[in-house]
C-alpha positions in Angstrom: -90.9 -11.9 -86.1 -90.1 -8.0 -86.6 -87.2 -6.9 -86.5 -85.9 -9.1 -83.9 -81.8 -8.3 -83.9 -81.8 -5.5 -81.6 -84.5 -6.4 -79.4 -82.7 -9.7 -78.7 -78.9 -7.9 -78.7 -80.5 -5.5 -76.4 -82.4 -7.7 -73.8 -79.2 -10.1 -73.3 -76.2 -7.2 -73.3 -76.6 -6.9 -69.2 -76.3 -10.1 -68.6 -73.2 -10.3 -70.3 -71.7 -7.3 -68.8 -72.6 -8.9 -65.4 -71.2 -11.6 -66.2 -67.7 -11.0 -67.5 -67.7 -8.7 -64.7 -68.4 -11.4 -62.8 -65.6 -13.3 -64.1 -62.5 -10.6 -64.0 -64.6 -9.8 -60.4 -63.9 -13.2 -59.4 -60.4 -13.9 -60.4 -58.8 -11.0 -59.6 -60.5 -10.5 -55.4 -62.8 -13.8 -55.0 -63.3 -13.1 -51.3 -64.6 -9.4 -51.6 -66.3 -10.9 -54.2 -68.1 -13.6 -52.4 -68.4 -10.7 -49.6 -70.4 -8.8 -51.8 -72.2 -12.0 -53.5 -73.9 -13.6 -49.7 -74.3 -9.8 -48.3 -76.8 -10.1 -45.9 -79.3 -7.2 -46.8 -82.0 -8.2 -43.5 -80.9 -9.8 -40.9 -84.1 -12.4 -38.9 -86.4 -11.1 -42.3 -90.1 -12.7 -41.7 -90.5 -14.7 -44.3 -89.0 -18.2 -43.6 -85.2 -19.9 -44.1 -84.0 -17.4 -46.7 -80.2 -18.7 -45.8 -78.3 -21.6 -44.3 -81.2 -22.5 -42.2 -81.4 -18.7 -41.0 -83.7 -15.9 -41.4 -80.7 -13.8 -42.8 -82.0 -12.5 -46.4 -78.5 -11.7 -48.8 -77.9 -10.2 -51.9 -77.7 -13.3 -53.5 -80.9 -14.6 -52.2 -82.8 -11.3 -53.1 -81.8 -11.7 -56.7 -82.1 -15.6 -57.6 -84.8 -16.6 -55.5 -86.8 -13.4 -55.5 -86.3 -11.0 -59.1 -85.5 -14.1 -60.9 -89.2 -14.9 -60.4 -90.6 -12.1 -63.1 -87.7 -13.2 -65.6 -89.3 -17.0 -64.9 -92.5 -15.0 -65.1 -91.8 -13.7 -68.7 -90.7 -17.3 -69.7 -94.1 -19.0 -68.4 -96.1 -15.9 -70.8 -94.3 -17.3 -73.7 -95.0 -21.1 -73.3 -98.7 -20.5 -72.2 -99.6 -18.5 -74.9 -97.7 -20.8 -77.3 -100.0 -23.8 -75.6 -103.2 -22.0 -75.2 -104.5 -19.8 -77.7 -105.6 -21.1 -81.5 -102.6 -20.2 -83.4 -100.1 -20.8 -80.8 -97.0 -21.4 -81.5 -96.8 -25.2 -79.6 -100.3 -26.4 -81.0 -101.1 -28.7 -83.6 -99.4 -31.0 -86.1 -96.9 -28.1 -86.9 -95.3 -28.5 -83.5 -95.4 -32.4 -83.5 -91.6 -32.8 -84.4 -90.3 -29.6 -83.1 -91.4 -31.2 -79.5 -89.9 -34.4 -80.0 -86.6 -32.9 -81.0 -87.0 -30.6 -77.9 -87.3 -34.7 -76.0 -83.8 -35.5 -77.9 -82.2 -31.9 -76.7 -83.0 -33.0 -73.4 -82.5 -36.6 -73.4 -79.6 -36.4 -75.5 -77.7 -34.3 -73.0 -78.9 -36.2 -69.9 -77.3 -39.7 -71.3 -73.6 -37.9 -71.7 -73.8 -36.1 -68.7 -74.6 -39.7 -67.2 -72.6 -41.4 -69.3 -69.6 -39.3 -69.4 -69.7 -39.0 -65.4 -70.0 -42.9 -65.5 -67.1 -44.3 -67.6 -64.1 -41.4 -67.3 -64.9 -40.1 -63.6 -66.5 -42.7 -61.9 -65.2 -41.6 -58.4 -67.2 -39.0 -58.6 -70.1 -39.3 -59.5 -71.8 -39.5 -56.3 -70.7 -36.1 -56.1 -71.8 -34.9 -59.7 -74.8 -36.7 -60.5 -77.4 -34.3 -59.0 -76.7 -31.7 -62.2 -77.9 -34.0 -64.9 -80.3 -31.5 -65.9 -77.9 -28.1 -66.8 -77.0 -29.2 -69.7 -80.6 -29.6 -70.9 -81.4 -26.3 -71.1 -81.1 -23.9 -74.3 -80.7 -20.2 -73.3 -83.4 -18.7 -76.0 -81.9 -15.4 -76.8 -78.4 -16.0 -77.4 -79.6 -19.2 -79.5 -82.1 -17.1 -81.8 -79.3 -14.8 -82.1 -76.7 -17.2 -83.1 -79.3 -18.8 -85.3 -80.1 -16.1 -87.6 -76.8 -15.6 -88.6 -76.3 -19.7 -89.2 -79.4 -19.7 -90.8 -80.9 -16.1 -92.0 -83.5 -14.6 -90.9 -86.1 -16.1 -93.3 -84.7 -19.5 -92.7 -87.7 -22.0 -91.5 -84.9 -23.5 -88.9 -84.9 -20.6 -87.5 -88.9 -20.6 -86.3 -88.4 -23.8 -85.7 -85.3 -23.6 -83.7 -88.0 -21.0 -81.5 -90.9 -23.6 -81.3 -88.0 -26.1 -79.9 -86.2 -23.2 -77.4 -89.8 -22.5 -75.7 -90.7 -26.2 -75.4 -87.5 -26.7 -74.1 -88.3 -23.7 -71.6 -91.5 -25.3 -70.2 -90.3 -28.7 -69.3 -86.9 -26.5 -67.7 -89.6 -24.8 -64.9 -91.3 -28.8 -65.0 -87.9 -30.3 -64.4 -86.6 -27.3 -61.5 -90.1 -27.4 -60.2 -90.3 -31.4 -59.1 -86.6 -32.8 -59.0 -85.1 -29.7 -57.5 -86.5 -28.9 -54.6 -85.2 -25.8 -52.3 -86.1 -27.1 -48.8 -88.2 -30.0 -47.4 -91.2 -30.3 -49.5 -94.5 -29.1 -48.0 -97.0 -29.8 -50.7 -100.2 -28.9 -49.0 -98.8 -24.7 -49.3 -99.2 -25.8 -53.2 -103.1 -25.7 -52.2 -102.1 -21.7 -51.4 -101.0 -21.0 -54.5 -103.7 -22.8 -55.6 -106.3 -20.4 -54.0 -104.0 -17.2 -55.2 -104.6 -17.8 -58.9 -108.2 -19.5 -58.9 -108.8 -16.0 -56.5 -107.4 -13.7 -58.7 -109.0 -15.4 -62.1 -112.5 -15.5 -60.7 -112.8 -12.2 -59.1 -110.8 -10.1 -61.8 -110.9 -12.1 -64.6 -113.7 -14.4 -65.4 -116.0 -12.5 -63.6 -115.8 -8.7 -65.4 -116.4 -10.7 -68.2 -119.5 -12.7 -67.3 -120.8 -9.4 -66.1 -120.2 -7.9 -69.2 -121.5 -10.7 -71.7 -124.3 -9.7 -74.4 -122.3 -5.5 -74.5 -119.5 -4.8 -76.9 -118.5 -1.6 -74.6 -117.1 -3.8 -71.9 -117.7 -1.3 -69.1 -116.7 -3.9 -65.9 -113.7 -5.3 -68.1 -112.8 -2.3 -69.2 -112.7 0.1 -65.3 -111.0 -3.4 -64.1 -108.5 -2.8 -66.8 -108.1 1.0 -66.0 -108.5 1.3 -62.7 -107.7 -1.7 -60.8 -105.2 -2.9 -63.0 -102.1 -5.8 -62.6 -102.5 -4.8 -58.5 -104.6 -8.1 -57.9 -102.2 -10.1 -59.3 -99.2 -8.7 -57.9 -100.9 -10.0 -54.6 -101.4 -12.9 -56.0 -98.4 -13.2 -57.1 -96.8 -12.5 -53.9 -98.5 -14.9 -51.9 -97.8 -18.1 -54.4 -94.5 -16.8 -54.4 -94.9 -17.3 -50.3 -96.5 -20.4 -51.0 -93.8 -22.1 -53.4 -90.9 -21.5 -51.2 -92.8 -22.9 -47.5 -94.0 -25.7 -49.8 -90.1 -26.5 -50.9 -90.1 -25.7 -54.5 -87.6 -23.0 -55.5 -90.0 -19.7 -55.2 -88.1 -17.8 -58.3 -91.0 -20.1 -60.3 -93.6 -18.8 -57.7 -95.3 -17.3 -60.2 -96.2 -19.6 -62.7 -99.7 -20.2 -61.8 -100.3 -16.4 -62.1 -99.5 -16.3 -65.5 -102.4 -17.8 -66.7 -104.8 -16.1 -64.7 -104.3 -12.5 -65.9 -106.1 -11.6 -69.5 -104.5 -12.0 -72.9 -104.5 -11.1 -76.2 -106.0 -13.8 -78.3 -103.1 -14.2 -81.4 -99.8 -13.3 -80.1 -96.9 -12.4 -82.8 -94.4 -14.3 -80.9 -91.3 -14.1 -78.4 -88.7 -11.2 -78.9 -91.1 -9.4 -81.5 -91.3 -5.6 -81.6 -95.0 -6.3 -82.9 -95.9 -7.0 -79.3 -96.2 -4.0 -78.2 -99.3 -3.2 -79.9 -101.2 -5.6 -78.4 -102.9 -3.8 -75.4 -104.0 -7.3 -72.8 -102.8 -6.4 -69.1 -101.0 -9.7 -69.9 -98.3 -7.9 -73.2 -99.2 -4.6 -70.6 -97.5 -6.2 -67.6 -94.6 -7.9 -69.8 -94.1 -5.0 -71.4 -93.5 -3.1 -67.8 -91.3 -5.4 -66.6 -88.4 -5.5 -69.5 -86.1 -3.3 -68.7 -86.7 -4.1 -64.7 -85.6 -7.5 -65.9 -82.8 -6.5 -68.3 -81.9 -5.0 -64.7 -82.5 -8.2 -63.5 -80.4 -10.1 -65.4 -77.3 -7.9 -64.7 -77.3 -8.9 -61.6 -77.9 -12.0 -61.7 -74.9 -12.6 -63.9 -73.0 -10.7 -61.6 -74.3 -12.7 -59.1 -74.2 -16.6 -60.1 -71.2 -16.0 -62.9 -67.9 -15.5 -60.6 -65.5 -18.7 -61.2 -62.4 -18.6 -60.6 -60.5 -20.4 -63.9 -58.9 -22.7 -61.4 -62.3 -24.3 -60.5 -62.8 -25.7 -64.1 -63.2 -29.5 -63.2 -64.9 -33.0 -63.9 -68.3 -31.3 -64.1 -67.0 -28.4 -66.4 -66.6 -30.7 -69.1 -69.5 -33.3 -68.3 -71.7 -29.5 -68.4 -69.7 -29.3 -71.9 -70.3 -32.7 -73.2 -73.9 -32.5 -72.8 -74.3 -29.3 -73.9 -72.1 -29.9 -77.1 -72.3 -33.4 -77.9 -75.8 -34.3 -76.1 -77.9 -31.3 -77.7 -77.0 -31.7 -81.4 -77.1 -35.5 -81.7 -80.1 -35.9 -79.3 -82.2 -33.1 -81.9 -80.4 -34.8 -85.0 -81.7 -38.1 -83.8 -85.3 -37.9 -82.2 -85.6 -35.0 -85.1 -85.3 -37.8 -87.6 -87.9 -39.7 -85.9 -90.5 -37.3 -85.5 -90.1 -36.1 -89.1 -89.1 -39.5 -91.3 -90.4 -42.5 -88.7 -93.8 -40.8 -87.0 -93.9 -38.6 -91.2 -94.6 -35.2 -88.9 -91.9 -33.7 -91.6 -89.8 -30.7 -91.3 -91.0 -27.5 -92.3 -90.7 -26.8 -95.9 -87.0 -25.8 -97.2 -85.4 -27.2 -94.0 -83.2 -30.4 -94.6 -83.0 -33.5 -92.4 -78.8 -32.0 -91.5 -80.0 -28.8 -90.4 -81.3 -30.3 -87.5 -77.7 -31.3 -86.4 -76.7 -27.3 -87.0 -79.6 -26.2 -85.7 -79.4 -28.8 -82.5 -75.6 -27.0 -82.2 -77.1 -23.7 -82.0 -79.5 -24.7 -79.2 -76.2 -26.0 -77.1 -76.0 -22.4 -75.7 -77.2 -23.1 -72.6 -75.7 -19.8 -70.2 -78.5 -17.9 -68.2 -80.8 -21.3 -67.2 -77.9 -23.5 -67.4 -76.1 -21.5 -64.6 -79.0 -20.3 -62.9 -79.8 -24.7 -62.4 -76.1 -25.6 -61.6 -76.8 -22.7 -59.1 -79.9 -25.1 -57.3 -78.3 -28.1 -58.3 -74.9 -28.4 -56.4 -74.5 -26.6 -52.9 -72.1 -23.5 -52.9 -68.1 -24.8 -53.5 -66.1 -26.7 -55.9 -68.2 -28.4 -57.6 -71.2 -25.9 -57.8 -68.2 -23.4 -59.5 -67.2 -25.7 -61.9 -70.8 -26.8 -63.5 -71.1 -23.0 -63.8 -67.8 -22.5 -65.6 -69.5 -25.2 -67.9 -72.0 -23.5 -68.5 -70.0 -20.1 -69.2 -68.2 -22.2 -71.6 -71.5 -22.9 -73.2 -70.8 -20.2 -75.7 -68.7 -22.3 -77.5 -71.4 -23.5 -79.0 -72.1 -20.2 -81.7 -68.7 -21.1 -83.0 -69.3 -24.3 -83.3 -72.5 -23.8 -85.1 -70.9 -21.7 -87.6 -68.4 -24.2 -88.4 -71.1 -26.4 -88.9 -73.3 -24.1 -90.7 -70.6 -24.2 -93.7 -69.5 -28.0 -93.0 -73.3 -28.5 -93.7 -73.9 -26.0 -96.6 -76.5 -24.3 -95.1 -78.0 -21.9 -97.5 -78.8 -18.7 -95.2 -82.5 -16.7 -96.2 -82.9 -13.3 -95.2 -86.4 -12.3 -95.0 
C-alpha cells in the first residue's frame, strides 16, 4: 500500500457531505427532500418498470439502480484481481484465516440481528426479518481509514482487514444478487448478460491476443487498445445492465459479468494504492477514469439515501446496530480463532489473537453498502428509514475501535 491516506479521505469526502446534507434536509423540510429524491426525470421511459411498476425514471432510480453500477464495478474489479492474479490477496493459504473470519463477520451479524428480533421484538419480526443482510456489510474505505488509526499503517492487522473487507464485498454482491431481487425473477434474461460477456471477451480480448501469439510487438492488441479502447465493454455493460433489470436482479450489479472480460494486468498493488496509476492495462485505465465520476455518484448516493428523520429511529435501528457492533467483532473473533488455531492456518506474523476482536470492531462500520442493502431490503417507509439510521449510526464503531485498541493494548506500527 502506498500513500493510501489521502486517497481514502478524498474518495469518501463527498459521500459524507452528501449524507450529512440529506440528514439535515430531511429533518428541516422532509416534504421537499422526498419530492426531490423522487423527482421524475423521464415519463414513459422505454426500459421496463422503473418506479412503482411504471416506466418513470426518477432521480433516486437513476442514482441507486443505474449510476451505482459503476461503484459496484470498481468493487468487483478489486475482488476479481484478488482472486484471479497469481499474487492475488485472496489466493493461497495466506487468505485462509481472513476468509474464515469473513464468514464470522457475516454469520455473527445475521445471528445477532435475527436473535434480537426474535427475543426483544417478536411482534415485529415479520416486518424486519428481511433486513438480516444489512449488518453483514463492511465499508472498505472507512474501515481501512479507521484501521490505520487504530493499528498504524505498518501493522499486519491492516492488511488482514483489507483482505476481509474485499472478501466481505464479494459475499455481499452474491447476497444482493440472490436474496434481494428487484422484481419477479426471470432468469432467462441472464443468458443475454452471459452472451454479452462471452461475446465481448472473445472478440475484443481473446481474439487479439490469439492473433498476436508469438509476436512480442502485439500489434493487434495494441491497435485494439488505442483505437477501440473501452467502447465494446461499455456496450456490453449496457446490455448486461438491461438483462439484469429484466431478470429481476438488482441492475446495480449488472456490470459484474463484464468486469472479468476486460484485459487486466498480471499484477495488482491493491485497492487504494497510488502505485496502480502506473499500470496501463485497460481494466486499470477504466478504473482510473471512473474515480472522479464515482466520487460524484457517491455524493448523490448519500444525498438520495441518507435523508432520514431522527423520529424514524426504531427497532430496525437497534437491530442493525446490534448486528454490526456486537455480531461483527464477536463473529470475526470466534471464526478467526477457528481458522488460525483450530484449523491451524495461523495469523500473520506480529498479529495477536486479541487483535481479531479489535479488527472486528473496525469492520463494523457498514455505512455505504449497509445503506444500499437497506434501500433494497425494505420498501420505502418507516422500517427502511429506521434501518438506514442504523447504517448511519454504525460510525460509532470508529470510536468503539479506538477504545478497543487502547483496552487491548494494540501496539501501533507505522511504515
